[in-house]
VOGU-3710 file (C-alpha; in Angstrom, 3 decimals, decimal comma):
1> xxxxxxxxxx> 22,057/-55,304/-77,540  25,033/-56,882/-75,732  26,752/-53,491/-75,694  23,871/-51,964/-73,641  23,953/-54,927/-71,280  27,681/-54,382/-70,610  27,180/-50,639/-70,093  24,468/-51,300/-67,518  26,639/-53,894/-65,825  29,615/-51,500/-65,702
11> xxxxxxxxxx> 27,421/-48,672/-64,369  25,990/-50,949/-61,680  29,493/-52,129/-60,726  30,775/-48,549/-60,494  27,815/-47,560/-58,309  28,352/-50,570/-56,027  32,042/-49,734/-55,628  31,267/-46,045/-54,950  28,680/-46,910/-52,302  30,984/-49,426/-50,650
21> xxxxxxxxxx> 33,765/-46,833/-50,577  31,461/-44,243/-49,032  30,612/-46,654/-46,226  34,280/-47,329/-45,546  35,081/-43,613/-45,384  32,358/-43,079/-42,792  33,803/-45,842/-40,631  37,380/-44,651/-41,129  36,437/-41,145/-39,987  35,737/-42,473/-36,479
31> xxxxxxxxxx> 33,926/-40,727/-33,664  33,586/-36,973/-33,270  36,590/-35,459/-31,452  36,245/-32,769/-28,777  39,437/-30,982/-27,715  39,779/-30,138/-24,026  42,726/-28,219/-22,583  43,796/-28,637/-18,970  45,726/-25,808/-17,338  46,005/-24,800/-13,714
41> xxxxxxxxxx> 43,208/-24,512/-12,527  40,567/-25,261/-15,102  39,472/-27,023/-18,241  38,692/-25,275/-21,512  35,940/-25,564/-22,449  34,435/-25,873/-18,993  31,323/-27,585/-20,376  30,645/-29,959/-23,266  27,293/-31,266/-24,453  27,100/-34,835/-25,755
51> xxxxxxxxxx> 24,279/-36,889/-27,214  23,166/-40,058/-25,485  24,464/-43,185/-27,303  26,814/-41,164/-29,553  30,448/-42,229/-29,401  32,874/-39,323/-28,984  36,573/-38,977/-28,313  37,621/-36,440/-25,712  41,137/-35,312/-26,688  42,825/-33,929/-23,586
61> xxxxxxxxxx> 45,807/-31,566/-23,730  47,862/-30,378/-20,751  49,641/-27,056/-20,978  51,559/-27,155/-17,716  51,616/-30,179/-15,360  50,110/-33,664/-15,193  46,351/-33,455/-14,731  43,794/-36,143/-14,048  40,437/-36,359/-15,791  37,896/-38,421/-13,900
71> xxxxxxxxxx> 34,156/-39,126/-13,925  33,263/-42,612/-12,691  29,661/-42,648/-13,923  30,902/-42,071/-17,480  33,793/-44,536/-17,002  36,429/-41,837/-17,450  39,679/-42,166/-15,516  42,799/-40,959/-17,257  45,678/-38,569/-16,911  47,439/-36,291/-19,330
81> xxxxxxxxxx> 51,075/-35,332/-18,827  52,457/-31,834/-19,347  52,762/-31,037/-23,035  51,093/-34,304/-24,051  47,722/-35,470/-25,333  45,494/-38,308/-24,102  42,357/-39,604/-25,831  39,315/-40,969/-24,033  36,547/-42,488/-26,162  33,143/-42,798/-24,530
91> xxxxxxxxxx> 29,563/-43,625/-25,464  27,350/-42,133/-22,759  24,220/-44,192/-22,116  22,454/-42,078/-19,501  21,280/-38,484/-19,854  22,339/-36,075/-17,151  24,859/-33,520/-15,994  28,210/-34,868/-14,791  30,994/-33,018/-12,996  34,401/-34,118/-14,205
101> xxxxxxxxxx> 37,342/-33,372/-11,916  41,107/-33,234/-12,000  42,103/-36,017/-9,615  45,848/-35,214/-9,555  47,007/-32,585/-7,097  48,168/-29,785/-9,364  48,483/-26,835/-7,004  46,731/-24,625/-4,463  43,452/-24,235/-6,406  43,291/-27,872/-7,516
111> xxxxxxxxxx> 39,915/-28,342/-5,805  38,330/-25,844/-8,186  39,453/-27,682/-11,330  36,202/-29,073/-12,709  34,204/-29,196/-15,901  30,687/-30,307/-16,765  29,684/-32,968/-19,283  26,009/-32,726/-20,203  24,457/-35,755/-21,888  21,168/-35,075/-23,678
//
């Protein structure tokens, strides 16, 4: 009788540890990452779709020169240097379509360097 009690106790302990570990792995994974490449005179992709209240990391890469990445309503204001990467983590709270711009002069067609972030 005691043997069955210990087996149940061990099984319950193993299940508790497994569930606790699963929760830690979900937290350790962090937010979804979206890669965005900046290159004269555009962003690739030129549009991303995000979910309202979902935390995401925008991982910016620059292939050529320093580029800015700015959208005030989404509290984005960063730069990424040539050959480097910069992460911006956001949690959009308002649905809409937002135009994100390069706010560092990067050449003659700089004014056309935009991308769209859609929050659903």
